[in-house]
C-alpha positions in Angstrom: 47.5 -26.1 -43.4 46.3 -29.7 -43.5 43.3 -30.8 -41.6 43.9 -32.1 -38.1 43.1 -35.8 -37.8 41.3 -37.1 -34.7 42.2 -40.6 -33.6 39.4 -41.9 -31.4 39.4 -45.5 -32.5 41.8 -48.1 -33.9 39.9 -47.8 -37.2 40.6 -44.1 -37.4 44.3 -44.9 -36.9 44.3 -47.7 -39.5 42.7 -45.4 -42.1 45.3 -42.6 -41.4 48.1 -45.1 -41.5 46.9 -46.5 -44.9 46.6 -42.9 -46.3 50.1 -42.0 -45.2 51.5 -45.2 -46.8 49.7 -44.5 -50.0 51.0 -41.0 -50.1 54.5 -42.1 -49.5 54.2 -44.7 -52.3 52.8 -42.0 -54.7 55.6 -39.6 -53.8 53.2 -36.9 -52.4 54.5 -37.3 -48.9 58.1 -37.0 -47.9 59.5 -40.3 -46.5 60.9 -38.6 -43.4 57.6 -36.8 -42.6 55.8 -40.1 -43.4 58.0 -42.0 -41.0 57.1 -39.5 -38.2 53.4 -39.7 -39.0 53.5 -43.5 -39.1 55.3 -43.6 -35.7 52.6 -41.3 -34.4 49.9 -43.6 -35.7 51.5 -46.6 -34.0 51.8 -44.6 -30.7 48.2 -43.6 -30.9 47.1 -47.2 -31.6 48.9 -48.3 -28.6 47.3 -45.6 -26.4 43.9 -46.4 -27.7 44.4 -50.2 -27.1 45.7 -49.5 -23.6 42.8 -47.2 -22.8 40.3 -49.8 -24.0 41.9 -52.5 -21.9 42.0 -50.2 -18.9 38.3 -49.4 -19.3 37.4 -53.1 -19.7 39.5 -54.1 -16.6 37.9 -51.3 -14.6 34.5 -52.5 -15.6 35.3 -56.0 -14.6 36.7 -54.9 -11.2 33.7 -52.8 -10.5 31.4 -55.7 -11.5 33.0 -58.0 -9.1 33.0 -55.7 -6.1 29.4 -56.4 -5.5 30.1 -60.2 -5.2 32.6 -59.8 -2.4 
């Protein structure tokens, strides 16, 4: 069984996406499976971005509470 990838940053996701695309180009990864993995990478990238934005927004909101 293949190693499980951990996506903690957008850089992790970018590297995995590039690896999947290279494997598809080489013919070592089935296009249908590759399509699913790429879709998963895009989903994870969106979740990571949203989480980062949420954390930044929360930090801004908590920082301004003392000014009220």
